[in-house]
C-alpha positions in Angstrom: -64.7 -99.2 10.0 -64.6 -96.6 12.8 -63.0 -93.2 12.5 -59.8 -92.6 14.5 -60.2 -90.7 17.7 -57.9 -87.7 18.4 -55.5 -87.8 21.3 -56.9 -86.2 24.4 -54.3 -83.4 25.2 -55.3 -83.5 28.9 -54.2 -87.1 29.3 -50.6 -87.6 30.2 -48.5 -90.5 29.0 -46.2 -90.6 32.0 -46.5 -89.1 35.5 -43.9 -86.7 36.8 -42.9 -89.3 39.4 -42.5 -92.0 36.7 -40.4 -89.6 34.6 -38.2 -88.8 37.5 -37.7 -92.5 38.4 -36.8 -93.3 34.8 -34.5 -90.3 34.5 -32.7 -91.2 37.8 -32.3 -94.8 36.6 -30.7 -93.8 33.4 -28.3 -91.4 35.1 -27.4 -94.0 37.7 -25.8 -96.2 35.0 -22.0 -96.5 35.5 -19.8 -94.7 33.0 -16.2 -95.6 32.4 -15.4 -93.3 29.5 -16.6 -90.1 27.8 -18.3 -92.3 25.2 -20.3 -94.1 27.9 -21.2 -90.8 29.5 -22.4 -89.4 26.2 -24.5 -92.5 25.6 -26.2 -92.1 29.1 -26.8 -88.4 28.5 -28.3 -89.2 25.1 -30.7 -91.7 26.7 -31.7 -89.1 29.3 -32.2 -86.5 26.5 -34.4 -88.9 24.5 -36.5 -89.7 27.6 -37.1 -86.0 28.3 -37.8 -85.2 24.6 -40.4 -88.0 24.4 -42.1 -86.8 27.6 -42.3 -83.3 26.3 -43.7 -84.4 22.9 -46.5 -86.1 24.7 -47.7 -82.8 26.2 
């Protein structure tokens, strides 16, 4: 069995352009109520949080 290899901190999981495209796609979703808007903003927050955790 081989030993696990640590994550290379220099490697990025997502490029800034990919992050921007995904962020814009999420924010482009139509909202018809405050609950819908909160859901979309929650998705955007999750995306940004995950991208920051990878750094």
